Wavefront OBJ file of the C-alpha trace (Angstrom):
o trace
v 17.244 136.927 -117.202
v 19.183 138.377 -114.105
v 17.547 141.004 -112.772
v 18.441 143.293 -109.635
v 16.610 142.659 -106.320
v 13.518 145.034 -106.173
v 12.363 146.993 -103.531
v 8.754 147.861 -102.918
v 8.177 151.177 -102.102
v 8.493 151.160 -98.939
v 11.948 149.211 -98.524
v 14.658 151.157 -97.613
v 16.496 150.669 -101.120
v 13.978 153.599 -102.287
v 15.919 157.476 -102.014
v 14.829 160.335 -100.481
v 12.723 162.712 -103.064
v 11.785 165.589 -100.648
v 12.463 169.092 -102.574
v 15.998 169.821 -101.455
v 17.799 166.564 -100.909
v 19.827 166.665 -103.940
v 23.327 168.913 -104.592
v 24.105 170.137 -107.262
v 27.670 169.748 -109.155
v 29.882 170.076 -112.520
v 31.894 167.068 -111.143
v 31.168 163.462 -109.850
v 32.221 162.825 -106.182
v 35.800 161.173 -105.118
v 34.149 159.788 -102.231
v 33.501 155.859 -102.380
v 29.919 154.595 -102.380
v 28.400 152.715 -99.763
v 25.537 154.050 -99.413
v 24.298 156.462 -102.023
v 20.683 157.672 -103.073
v 18.484 156.554 -105.620
v 16.086 159.037 -107.133
v 13.561 159.642 -110.094
v 13.390 162.257 -112.458
v 10.073 162.638 -114.223
v 9.061 159.107 -112.914
v 12.149 157.203 -113.873
v 13.696 155.483 -111.169
v 17.413 156.087 -110.640
v 19.622 154.081 -109.837
v 17.145 150.832 -110.669
v 15.330 149.287 -108.071
v 18.373 147.202 -106.102
v 21.150 148.822 -107.073
v 22.459 150.277 -104.157
v 22.100 146.906 -102.248
v 24.562 145.128 -105.083
v 26.844 147.876 -104.790
v 26.848 147.451 -100.879
v 27.285 143.841 -101.211
v 30.204 144.565 -103.808
v 31.598 146.212 -101.131
v 31.276 143.909 -98.391
v 32.539 141.042 -100.666
v 35.506 143.150 -101.484
v 36.511 144.319 -97.632
v 36.141 140.765 -96.368
v 38.396 139.085 -99.116
v 40.921 141.638 -97.637
v 40.247 140.878 -94.392
v 40.385 137.352 -94.779
v 43.266 137.997 -96.873
v 45.478 139.515 -94.551
v 44.685 136.922 -91.760
v 45.597 133.842 -94.133
v 48.686 135.613 -94.782
v 49.317 136.415 -91.070
v 48.180 132.664 -90.259
v 50.426 131.289 -93.146
v 53.761 132.742 -90.879
v 52.537 129.743 -88.173
v 53.076 127.111 -90.711
v 55.774 125.493 -92.847
v 55.165 124.881 -96.692
v 51.762 125.652 -96.238
v 51.290 125.649 -99.832
v 51.241 121.501 -99.373
v 47.840 121.408 -97.085
v 45.943 123.227 -99.751
v 44.636 120.662 -102.363
v 45.446 120.905 -106.239
v 41.657 121.267 -106.846
v 41.840 124.916 -104.728
v 44.832 125.969 -106.664
v 42.922 125.109 -110.278
v 39.349 126.644 -109.172
v 40.835 129.632 -108.281
v 43.409 130.246 -111.250
v 40.307 129.827 -113.656
v 37.943 131.664 -111.104
v 40.636 134.772 -111.635
v 40.956 134.233 -115.234
v 37.196 134.125 -115.734
v 36.733 137.172 -113.468
v 39.123 139.323 -116.272
v 37.452 137.872 -119.292
v 34.028 138.749 -117.886
v 35.323 141.950 -116.745
v 36.320 142.797 -120.510
v 33.202 141.075 -121.793
v 31.138 143.222 -120.190
v 32.728 146.376 -120.397
v 33.179 146.571 -123.944
v 30.276 144.525 -125.701
v 27.420 146.778 -125.630
v 24.272 144.239 -126.337
v 24.775 141.765 -123.367
v 22.246 139.022 -123.612
v 20.881 137.869 -120.582
v 22.011 134.356 -120.928
v 25.616 135.097 -121.614
v 25.263 137.231 -118.241
v 23.772 134.309 -115.879
v 26.121 132.096 -117.600
v 29.193 133.915 -116.156
v 28.153 134.709 -113.095
v 26.734 131.005 -112.627
v 30.037 129.443 -113.442
v 31.837 132.074 -110.968
v 29.763 131.139 -108.110
v 30.052 127.474 -109.044
v 33.983 127.767 -108.862
v 34.045 129.744 -105.813
v 31.728 127.558 -103.897
v 33.607 124.638 -105.047
v 37.102 126.171 -104.118
v 35.551 126.712 -100.946
v 34.203 123.446 -100.748
v 37.664 121.934 -101.731
v 39.451 124.076 -98.962
v 36.856 123.073 -96.169
v 37.572 119.270 -97.008
v 41.081 119.985 -96.697
v 40.652 121.479 -93.285
v 38.666 118.602 -91.624
v 40.609 115.906 -93.562
v 44.071 117.405 -92.101
v 41.813 118.097 -88.704
v 40.695 114.333 -88.842
v 44.115 113.099 -89.136
v 46.177 115.665 -87.054
v 44.112 116.310 -84.833
v 44.910 119.828 -85.181
v 42.542 122.466 -87.037
v 44.289 124.556 -89.402
v 42.739 127.598 -88.967
v 44.577 128.519 -92.654
v 42.202 126.711 -94.214
v 39.182 127.801 -93.176
v 39.932 131.382 -93.615
v 41.085 130.494 -97.279
v 37.674 129.437 -97.790
v 36.118 132.403 -96.671
v 38.318 134.345 -99.012
v 37.394 132.206 -101.788
v 33.786 132.872 -100.790
v 34.061 136.322 -100.291
v 35.848 137.016 -103.735
v 32.945 134.840 -105.168
v 30.386 137.252 -104.214
v 32.461 139.961 -105.279
v 32.984 138.538 -108.833
v 29.520 137.753 -109.009
v 27.836 141.216 -107.689
v 30.059 143.237 -110.942
v 28.299 141.466 -113.946
v 25.263 141.814 -112.676
v 25.931 145.610 -112.107
v 27.369 145.939 -115.373
v 24.343 144.316 -116.860
v 22.362 146.691 -115.398
v 24.172 149.563 -116.284
v 23.739 148.149 -120.073
v 19.796 147.204 -119.478
v 17.901 150.310 -117.658
v 20.209 153.258 -118.578
v 21.701 154.496 -121.475
v 25.259 155.608 -120.145
v 28.908 155.293 -120.530
v 31.394 153.144 -118.675
v 32.481 155.361 -115.454
v 29.846 158.010 -115.946
v 28.904 159.701 -112.882
v 25.401 157.860 -112.970
v 27.283 154.088 -114.342
v 25.346 151.863 -111.279
v 28.813 149.500 -111.845
v 31.346 152.339 -111.388
v 32.735 152.488 -107.440
v 32.682 156.210 -106.506
v 29.555 157.709 -105.388
v 26.671 157.794 -107.753
v 24.858 161.318 -109.473
v 21.998 161.720 -111.996
v 21.445 164.359 -114.322
v 19.908 166.789 -113.819
v 18.630 167.629 -117.348
v 20.547 170.711 -117.316
v 23.698 171.842 -118.802
v 27.012 173.568 -116.800
v 28.338 176.984 -118.255
v 30.968 174.739 -120.394
v 28.200 172.837 -122.104
v 28.622 169.305 -119.746
v 25.311 167.830 -118.522
v 25.023 168.756 -114.935
v 25.026 165.938 -111.731
v 23.913 166.214 -108.586
v 23.975 164.136 -105.698
v 21.200 162.407 -103.733
v 21.006 161.970 -100.268
v 19.172 159.128 -98.399
v 17.674 159.113 -95.383
v 19.252 157.758 -92.430
v 17.599 154.865 -92.067
v 18.370 153.855 -95.436
v 22.187 154.725 -95.264
v 22.287 152.261 -91.870
v 20.508 149.668 -94.003
v 23.249 149.853 -96.637
v 25.641 150.233 -94.164
v 24.312 147.003 -92.537
v 24.762 145.081 -95.914
v 28.485 146.227 -96.194
v 29.129 144.813 -92.790
v 27.025 141.922 -93.409
v 29.550 139.276 -95.424
v 32.559 140.018 -93.092
v 29.828 139.103 -89.993
v 28.536 136.034 -90.926
v 31.724 134.491 -92.654
v 33.601 135.870 -89.569
v 31.139 134.166 -87.282
v 30.730 130.672 -89.087
v 35.121 130.736 -88.857
v 34.598 131.292 -85.208
v 31.838 129.108 -84.475
v 33.239 126.340 -86.399
v 36.931 126.713 -84.530
v 35.073 126.703 -81.109
v 32.516 123.542 -82.031
v 35.434 121.549 -83.433
v 38.164 121.591 -80.783
v 40.034 118.601 -80.713
v 40.765 119.034 -76.847
v 38.593 117.715 -74.230
v 39.209 119.308 -70.526
v 37.553 118.048 -67.224
v 39.046 119.714 -64.233
v 38.953 118.456 -60.477
v 36.213 119.740 -57.989
v 36.864 120.119 -55.909
v 40.616 119.706 -55.350
v 42.552 116.176 -55.084
v 43.363 115.435 -51.174
v 46.979 116.319 -50.710
v 46.726 115.269 -46.927
v 47.149 111.462 -48.186
v 51.178 110.530 -47.776
v 52.636 107.369 -49.753
v 52.495 103.709 -48.063
v 55.116 102.937 -46.087
v 53.597 99.443 -45.878
v 51.418 97.432 -48.046
v 47.535 95.860 -48.030
v 47.400 92.182 -48.676
v 44.880 92.799 -51.847
v 43.690 95.536 -54.062
v 41.397 97.660 -52.785
v 40.030 98.604 -56.583
v 40.819 98.328 -60.318
v 40.152 100.065 -63.164
v 41.340 99.593 -67.127
v 42.985 101.752 -69.436
v 43.306 101.366 -73.356
v 46.599 102.884 -74.493
v 49.462 101.502 -76.937
v 51.558 103.179 -74.209
v 51.101 104.161 -70.464
v 53.398 106.859 -68.059
v 52.398 106.453 -64.203
v 53.526 109.404 -62.308
v 52.914 110.782 -58.728
v 51.062 113.812 -58.099
v 50.614 115.376 -54.651
v 47.188 114.160 -54.683
v 47.695 110.391 -56.114
v 48.661 108.727 -59.468
v 48.378 110.399 -63.209
v 48.943 108.820 -66.301
v 49.478 109.690 -69.710
v 47.684 107.405 -72.600
v 47.615 108.122 -76.128
v 44.369 110.202 -75.661
v 45.858 112.494 -72.845
v 46.723 112.995 -69.241
v 44.206 112.028 -66.450
v 44.415 111.721 -62.740
v 42.916 109.003 -60.604
v 41.497 109.067 -57.056
v 43.884 106.703 -55.155
v 41.046 105.864 -52.647
v 38.750 104.374 -55.403
v 40.082 104.728 -58.713
v 37.916 107.341 -60.060
v 38.827 110.113 -62.502
v 39.580 113.056 -60.731
v 40.311 115.147 -63.933
v 41.287 114.322 -67.673
v 42.871 116.428 -70.475
v 42.748 114.635 -74.032
v 43.213 115.883 -77.188
v 42.534 113.918 -80.354
v 45.552 112.508 -82.254
v 47.869 113.217 -79.631
v 51.442 112.179 -80.039
v 54.129 113.019 -76.834
v 57.491 114.271 -77.517
v 59.726 112.763 -75.884
v 62.061 114.196 -73.766
v 64.713 112.278 -72.287
v 66.385 108.605 -72.030
v 63.520 107.316 -70.103
v 59.874 107.167 -71.664
v 58.598 108.024 -68.236
v 60.127 111.537 -68.799
v 57.321 111.892 -71.047
v 55.078 113.010 -68.014
v 57.157 115.215 -65.474
v 55.821 116.478 -61.976
v 57.514 118.790 -60.072
v 59.565 117.964 -56.787
v 56.740 118.925 -54.487
v 54.501 116.711 -56.948
v 52.000 119.769 -57.169
v 52.735 120.474 -61.179
v 53.202 117.801 -64.079
v 54.215 118.468 -67.517
v 54.058 116.885 -70.582
v 54.920 118.061 -74.449
v 52.356 117.399 -77.157
v 53.973 117.331 -80.522
v 52.470 119.389 -83.427
v 52.401 117.860 -86.862
v 55.129 118.446 -89.123
v 53.635 121.755 -90.854
v 53.244 123.455 -88.244
v 56.325 126.284 -87.892
v 58.636 126.306 -84.776
v 60.660 129.209 -83.952
v 64.015 127.387 -83.581
v 63.569 125.821 -86.758
v 63.174 122.391 -85.362
v 59.792 120.502 -84.498
v 56.997 122.087 -82.917
v 55.605 121.099 -79.625
v 53.087 122.544 -76.873
v 54.241 122.551 -73.728
v 51.492 122.078 -71.461
v 52.076 122.133 -67.290
v 49.071 121.512 -65.429
v 47.889 122.311 -61.886
v 48.131 118.297 -60.547
v 45.241 118.507 -57.928
v 42.754 119.851 -60.308
v 43.637 119.467 -64.017
v 43.921 123.499 -64.706
v 46.296 124.446 -67.249
v 48.627 126.928 -65.548
v 51.208 127.109 -68.487
v 51.064 126.679 -72.274
v 53.642 127.763 -74.447
v 54.408 126.453 -78.575
v 58.152 125.638 -78.389
v 60.513 122.404 -79.488
v 61.224 118.944 -78.451
v 63.959 120.627 -76.182
v 64.582 119.586 -72.750
v 61.949 120.207 -69.822
v 62.344 120.449 -66.167
v 60.090 121.513 -63.250
v 60.499 123.030 -59.648
v 58.012 123.964 -57.338
v 57.768 127.381 -59.038
v 59.109 127.397 -62.407
v 59.248 125.644 -65.682
v 62.062 125.368 -67.806
v 60.917 125.095 -71.350
v 64.010 124.191 -73.620
v 66.597 127.297 -72.661
v 63.593 129.607 -71.249
v 62.358 129.783 -67.945
v 59.337 130.776 -66.793
v 57.127 131.329 -63.620
v 54.338 129.139 -62.853
v 52.816 131.630 -60.512
v 52.031 134.378 -63.473
v 53.733 132.959 -66.616
v 55.908 135.648 -67.153
v 59.713 134.946 -68.428
v 62.504 134.738 -65.985
v 65.322 134.535 -68.515
v 66.951 132.826 -71.542
v 69.887 130.554 -71.514
v 73.050 131.324 -74.055
v 73.155 129.502 -76.672
v 75.904 127.622 -76.273
v 74.519 126.340 -72.272
v 74.254 122.682 -73.791
v 70.716 121.315 -71.372
v 70.758 118.131 -71.629
v 68.640 117.340 -68.729
v 64.592 116.606 -68.614
v 62.513 115.630 -65.407
v 62.218 116.877 -61.853
v 64.728 119.143 -60.757
v 65.431 121.124 -57.433
v 62.754 122.859 -55.315
v 64.078 126.264 -56.744
v 67.001 125.086 -58.686
v 67.943 123.509 -62.336
v 69.848 120.881 -63.947
v 72.317 122.124 -66.812
v 73.464 118.627 -67.514
v 75.307 115.445 -66.225
v 78.050 114.457 -67.918
v 80.711 111.174 -67.741
v 83.387 111.235 -65.205
v 86.331 109.633 -64.859
v 87.127 106.535 -62.362
v 88.210 107.952 -59.079
v 92.047 106.933 -58.685
v 90.982 105.926 -54.904
v 88.014 103.457 -55.439
v 88.388 99.713 -55.784
v 88.713 98.672 -59.075
v 86.834 95.403 -58.549
v 83.620 97.052 -58.171
v 81.383 99.356 -59.654
v 81.556 103.308 -58.752
v 78.627 104.813 -60.593
v 79.135 108.606 -60.789
v 78.209 111.430 -63.036
v 79.814 115.320 -62.872
v 76.077 117.551 -62.707
v 75.835 121.261 -63.557
v 73.484 122.570 -61.397
v 72.314 126.658 -61.057
v 69.765 128.569 -58.472
v 66.329 129.331 -60.912
v 66.565 133.043 -59.963
v 70.354 133.282 -61.142
v 71.201 130.939 -64.605
v 74.935 132.718 -64.202
v 75.496 131.140 -60.678
v 76.082 127.533 -62.523
v 78.162 124.753 -59.471
v 79.276 122.105 -60.868
v 78.716 118.693 -58.972
v 81.153 116.004 -58.842
v 80.941 112.102 -57.636
v 76.861 112.390 -57.865
v 75.650 108.945 -58.085
v 74.758 107.503 -61.509
v 72.901 104.229 -63.014
v 74.904 101.092 -63.475
v 76.674 100.855 -67.013
v 75.183 97.491 -69.061
v 78.789 95.756 -68.971
v 81.747 96.692 -66.991
v 84.215 99.601 -67.803
v 81.104 101.022 -70.131
v 79.703 103.875 -69.765
v 76.240 103.684 -71.765
v 73.954 105.044 -68.723
v 75.052 108.468 -67.847
v 72.568 109.431 -65.640
v 70.963 109.810 -62.422
v 67.890 110.067 -60.521
v 66.643 112.916 -58.402
v 63.763 112.486 -56.431
v 61.592 115.455 -54.396
v 64.286 117.777 -54.809
v 67.239 115.350 -53.680
v 70.108 113.860 -54.631
v 73.000 110.966 -54.138
v 76.800 112.050 -54.083
v 79.671 110.100 -53.013
v 81.190 111.819 -49.950
v 84.930 110.887 -50.755
v 85.311 108.706 -47.847
v 85.078 104.710 -47.898
v 83.822 102.064 -45.039
v 86.181 99.352 -43.295
v 86.315 97.265 -46.502
v 87.269 100.088 -49.195
v 83.849 100.510 -50.379
v 82.433 104.108 -51.596
v 80.262 105.369 -49.370
v 77.472 107.914 -50.024
v 74.960 110.465 -49.279
v 71.657 112.028 -49.744
v 71.700 115.979 -50.392
v 69.573 118.557 -51.588
v 69.901 119.739 -54.761
v 69.158 123.611 -53.764
v 72.065 123.084 -51.186
v 74.391 121.623 -54.557
v 73.102 124.802 -56.102
v 73.700 127.177 -53.120
v 70.584 128.325 -53.234
v 69.425 130.982 -50.614
v 68.045 129.446 -47.450
v 68.419 125.892 -48.893
v 68.316 123.273 -46.639
v 72.061 121.661 -46.050
v 71.207 118.631 -43.855
v 72.623 115.391 -45.585
v 72.168 111.654 -44.756
v 73.961 108.743 -45.182
v 73.290 106.679 -47.378
v 76.164 103.865 -46.331
v 78.431 101.463 -48.758
v 77.441 101.693 -53.128
v 78.000 101.087 -56.092
v 75.626 103.645 -57.814
v 71.723 104.471 -57.507
v 69.215 102.211 -58.883
v 67.032 104.621 -61.085
v 64.123 102.616 -61.813
v 63.743 101.988 -58.215
v 64.096 105.123 -56.921
v 61.404 106.223 -59.992
v 58.530 104.161 -59.092
v 58.823 104.666 -55.465
v 59.439 107.930 -54.837
v 62.387 107.293 -52.848
v 66.581 107.415 -53.334
v 67.196 103.819 -53.636
v 71.547 102.433 -54.098
v 72.307 99.324 -55.762
v 74.401 96.883 -53.285
v 77.910 96.512 -53.365
v 78.209 94.735 -56.936
v 81.140 93.101 -58.543
v 81.987 94.123 -61.774
v 82.244 90.487 -63.121
v 78.839 90.099 -61.579
v 75.907 90.893 -64.378
v 72.537 92.151 -62.238
v 70.116 91.525 -65.556
v 70.971 88.008 -65.225
v 69.825 87.643 -62.155
v 66.491 88.540 -60.953
v 66.361 86.676 -57.220
v 69.634 88.783 -55.833
v 69.034 91.950 -53.943
v 69.044 95.133 -56.417
v 68.668 97.753 -53.944
v 70.221 98.352 -50.466
v 69.411 101.501 -48.633
v 66.235 103.804 -49.054
v 65.830 107.388 -48.485
v 62.417 108.621 -48.081
v 61.936 111.948 -48.841
v 58.640 112.566 -47.071
v 59.773 110.681 -43.690
v 63.520 112.091 -44.459
v 64.776 108.504 -43.095
v 66.900 106.077 -44.285
v 66.034 102.584 -44.074
v 67.947 99.259 -45.255
v 66.021 97.467 -47.989
v 65.906 94.339 -45.269
v 63.649 96.696 -42.973
v 61.398 98.591 -45.758
v 57.479 97.166 -45.863
v 56.754 99.428 -48.925
v 57.716 99.501 -52.301
v 61.343 100.543 -53.097
v 63.168 97.357 -52.333
v 59.868 95.126 -53.167
v 59.751 92.364 -55.943
v 56.961 92.716 -58.885
v 56.124 90.417 -60.881
v 53.622 87.465 -61.745
v 53.478 84.023 -60.636
v 51.875 80.842 -60.996
v 49.455 79.832 -58.132
v 48.844 76.500 -57.954
v 45.052 75.374 -56.219
v 44.439 72.602 -53.867
v 42.661 70.786 -56.647
v 46.226 71.304 -58.601
v 44.410 73.955 -61.019
v 46.862 76.686 -61.849
v 46.179 80.541 -61.947
v 47.803 83.431 -62.194
v 48.629 86.314 -59.234
v 50.401 90.165 -59.737
v 52.253 89.969 -56.547
v 54.475 92.879 -54.974
v 56.620 91.590 -51.999
v 58.442 93.856 -49.652
v 62.445 93.546 -48.714
v 61.292 93.121 -45.452
v 59.948 89.217 -46.104
v 56.824 90.328 -45.352
v 53.897 89.111 -47.091
v 52.687 91.914 -49.174
v 50.278 91.854 -51.761
v 48.561 89.362 -54.077
v 46.471 90.137 -56.423
v 44.636 87.161 -58.427
v 44.268 87.640 -62.091
v 40.918 85.845 -63.266
v 41.508 82.732 -65.804
v 40.725 84.012 -69.241
v 41.256 87.619 -68.489
v 45.120 87.802 -70.046
v 46.213 86.502 -73.692
v 48.241 84.030 -72.079
v 48.224 80.775 -69.806
v 49.253 81.188 -66.382
v 52.253 79.461 -67.180
v 53.191 81.726 -69.985
v 52.307 84.949 -67.756
v 54.406 84.090 -64.846
v 58.176 85.714 -64.497
v 60.915 84.232 -65.238
v 61.893 80.926 -62.783
v 58.318 82.333 -61.147
v 60.497 84.783 -59.982
v 59.526 88.322 -59.392
v 61.877 90.580 -59.421
v 63.304 94.276 -57.940
v 62.957 97.261 -59.927
v 65.749 97.723 -62.556
v 66.159 99.895 -65.487
v 65.327 97.864 -68.422
v 67.884 96.924 -71.316
v 65.310 96.611 -74.309
v 61.613 96.897 -74.195
v 61.387 92.672 -74.375
v 62.883 92.419 -71.142
v 60.479 94.674 -69.582
v 57.838 92.621 -67.240
v 54.255 93.051 -67.807
v 53.516 93.739 -64.229
v 54.833 97.274 -62.499
v 54.045 99.272 -59.463
v 54.838 102.893 -58.931
v 54.208 104.765 -55.393
v 52.166 107.431 -54.973
v 49.984 109.471 -52.107
v 47.451 106.743 -50.760
v 47.974 104.053 -52.540
v 50.766 102.413 -54.586
v 49.278 101.885 -58.541
v 50.113 98.453 -59.704
v 49.971 97.853 -63.328
v 49.271 94.634 -65.102
v 49.727 94.423 -69.231
v 46.826 92.192 -70.098
v 46.480 91.819 -73.849
v 49.318 90.602 -76.642
v 52.311 92.851 -77.021
v 52.980 91.916 -80.548
v 52.083 94.570 -83.275
v 52.454 91.959 -86.553
v 49.022 92.739 -87.613
v 48.444 96.415 -87.221
v 50.488 99.142 -88.232
v 52.258 101.504 -85.522
v 53.175 104.828 -85.762
v 51.896 108.431 -85.748
v 51.005 108.098 -89.753
v 48.240 106.036 -88.879
v 47.166 106.604 -84.936
v 43.532 105.058 -85.274
v 45.013 101.814 -86.676
v 47.464 101.750 -83.671
v 47.603 98.199 -81.467
v 46.157 99.219 -77.876
v 46.848 97.502 -75.209
v 44.663 97.449 -72.321
v 46.260 98.470 -68.681
v 44.427 96.668 -66.009
v 45.416 99.076 -62.947
v 44.918 98.237 -59.310
v 44.924 100.525 -55.871
v 46.688 99.302 -53.052
v 46.132 100.952 -49.992
v 48.647 100.756 -46.573
v 48.617 97.715 -44.435
v 48.613 97.766 -41.080
v 52.522 98.736 -39.427
l 1 2 3 4 5 6 7 8 9 10 11 12 13 14 15 16 17 18 19 20 21 22 23 24 25 26 27 28 29 30 31 32 33 34 35 36 37 38 39 40 41 42 43 44 45 46 47 48 49 50 51 52 53 54 55 56 57 58 59 60 61 62 63 64 65 66 67 68 69 70 71 72 73 74 75 76 77 78 79 80 81 82 83 84 85 86 87 88 89 90 91 92 93 94 95 96 97 98 99 100 101 102 103 104 105 106 107 108 109 110 111 112 113 114 115 116 117 118 119 120 121 122 123 124 125 126 127 128 129 130 131 132 133 134 135 136 137 138 139 140 141 142 143 144 145 146 147 148 149 150 151 152 153 154 155 156 157 158 159 160 161 162 163 164 165 166 167 168 169 170 171 172 173 174 175 176 177 178 179 180 181 182 183 184 185 186 187 188 189 190 191 192 193 194 195 196 197 198 199 200 201 202 203 204 205 206 207 208 209 210 211 212 213 214 215 216 217 218 219 220 221 222 223 224 225 226 227 228 229 230 231 232 233 234 235 236 237 238 239 240 241 242 243 244 245 246 247 248 249 250 251 252 253 254 255 256 257 258 259 260 261 262 263 264 265 266 267 268 269 270 271 272 273 274 275 276 277 278 279 280 281 282 283 284 285 286 287 288 289 290 291 292 293 294 295 296 297 298 299 300 301 302 303 304 305 306 307 308 309 310 311 312 313 314 315 316 317 318 319 320 321 322 323 324 325 326 327 328 329 330 331 332 333 334 335 336 337 338 339 340 341 342 343 344 345 346 347 348 349 350 351 352 353 354 355 356 357 358 359 360 361 362 363 364 365 366 367 368 369 370 371 372 373 374 375 376 377 378 379 380 381 382 383 384 385 386 387 388 389 390 391 392 393 394 395 396 397 398 399 400 401 402 403 404 405 406 407 408 409 410 411 412 413 414 415 416 417 418 419 420 421 422 423 424 425 426 427 428 429 430 431 432 433 434 435 436 437 438 439 440 441 442 443 444 445 446 447 448 449 450 451 452 453 454 455 456 457 458 459 460 461 462 463 464 465 466 467 468 469 470 471 472 473 474 475 476 477 478 479 480 481 482 483 484 485 486 487 488 489 490 491 492 493 494 495 496 497 498 499 500 501 502 503 504 505 506 507 508 509 510 511 512 513 514 515 516 517 518 519 520 521 522 523 524 525 526 527 528 529 530 531 532 533 534 535 536 537 538 539 540 541 542 543 544 545 546 547 548 549 550 551 552 553 554 555 556 557 558 559 560 561 562 563 564 565 566 567 568 569 570 571 572 573 574 575 576 577 578 579 580 581 582 583 584 585 586 587 588 589 590 591 592 593 594 595 596 597 598 599 600 601 602 603 604 605 606 607 608 609 610 611 612 613 614 615 616 617 618 619 620 621 622 623 624 625 626 627 628 629 630 631 632 633 634 635 636 637 638 639 640 641 642 643 644 645 646 647 648 649 650 651 652 653 654 655 656 657 658 659 660 661 662 663 664 665 666 667 668 669 670 671 672 673 674 675 676 677 678 679 680 681 682 683 684 685 686 687 688 689 690 691 692 693 694 695 696 697 698 699 700 701 702 703 704
């Protein structure tokens, strides 16, 4: 038989029975009861022992349900179709619990005799439904977290609402049972234990109207404190449990560098004969960029920076089930550096159920300090364009300061930002568009250009349209399928409008800040000579402005890897222009895999980087059996490494590539099979995606 929790003689649940503590009244008090008095009349305890505790718990359950319910409504606004996350069985059990609560209230209110077994069954059923609902919601939260890496606090709060409602609905029948079992009072009478208002007791006297006189009984402060603690205990317990779960089950693992990376290292201007160190990274894709302190990698797990001296991890940021949002035409733009390399940014795509203010796909924009890994900017945004200057980020159409995270301005809706990547030191790029062929340009050779619109970062209305910016070569004559350029360390290449002695167009290097007319910008220019365009891939991997030679329109450079794909190199660090034939670093180097024959006739493979000046460069032997293919199949086409060139499709990418960073040139070998026929690919089954082993080699500078 159910009974209220008893209190012994020293319990704080006992009333104060000292004379003078009762206040007589004709009408019951209208104050809500959070901790009233118990008293004794003629030796009979009133209310029954434990009643005040149950009443306090009922208030606690109600308050907790309301607070968590409001919290759930607020969190629901951050989700799209939040109902799809809630299991069907949770809906069903919630409906049964509400319907059952109504039936229990009717049963206990109008049935005079309540058998203990019936009350026990009611309480047990209500508690079971509530706990099952909370368990179903908690399991849905855990499954969602395992599948997406996103902790949906909304589901946990709903589970808390279910538990609070269970407490509230379970205590009610006990109070009704106590009213029937221990007192001969009607529903709602001043001495009814199940009523919500302050409890009173009969004095045995009559009022002037002949009605029973009631008195309020006060309790000691200690007892009142105890009862108030019982009211807030459910809120504190469930709130602490939710906060603890939220903190402990964190999809993010972030390790920062102490001390910061070394900024005194310069990119190598020559190559050592072999690698200084090596390591391996497992990922389906690997993006590599140069930060101010060395190489930074984007993997399936997140972002990590390695020491260029020994390959150790400087800092890392990993997030469970990371899906990186693409930003532009190139996968390399999934990881963006500022012109000075001190910041690096990426976007983590959020699950489809996360609401976005703009109504498109939601993502989290992250900007890291490239030297320490500290997050300097974090914002929920969309898959719009992303740019970095030395001190600001353009996230979609809104710019923010990287110094204090304050919002600087928002572009008009019709601005149409279409560029993602590094911008100027103090200027942003609005867009690049197709440019009509120049009437003065020779028709027999390529002259690839775009018109680029730039503006100062502190004045988005001061747009400047710049013509004749060098662009990537088209895939075929008369096509315009590569309308983009490459901006390196805040520098751009443009045609001067003049021609050399053969009538070929000549170009120069100029800073983006100068083009945007930023106050105090460096306006110095550097001549590049005659060219047909900018080699965007060679520029990206070398951290230099690299131009194409003059190329006849009848020549397809993709079909002739042995031909030179680079002509002049502008190094932003030294601010010098060097012909590729004199460059000893990566800008004009041919990188690839070759078959090497030993003196005994056996063959093996090697990763080679051969500079444009003809020097030996770097040779990294590949251990036989450490790759999925024999040396003959591993080697590049015609056993000839090629200079960097933007690939026309993924199948044309070489298994070897290199990136120049401060302190070392990073050579990368894709060592395992690239076919995905035997496993699933895509965010829906990220745990089953085929990972590739990338072998990373650090090549320091050679002797000058």
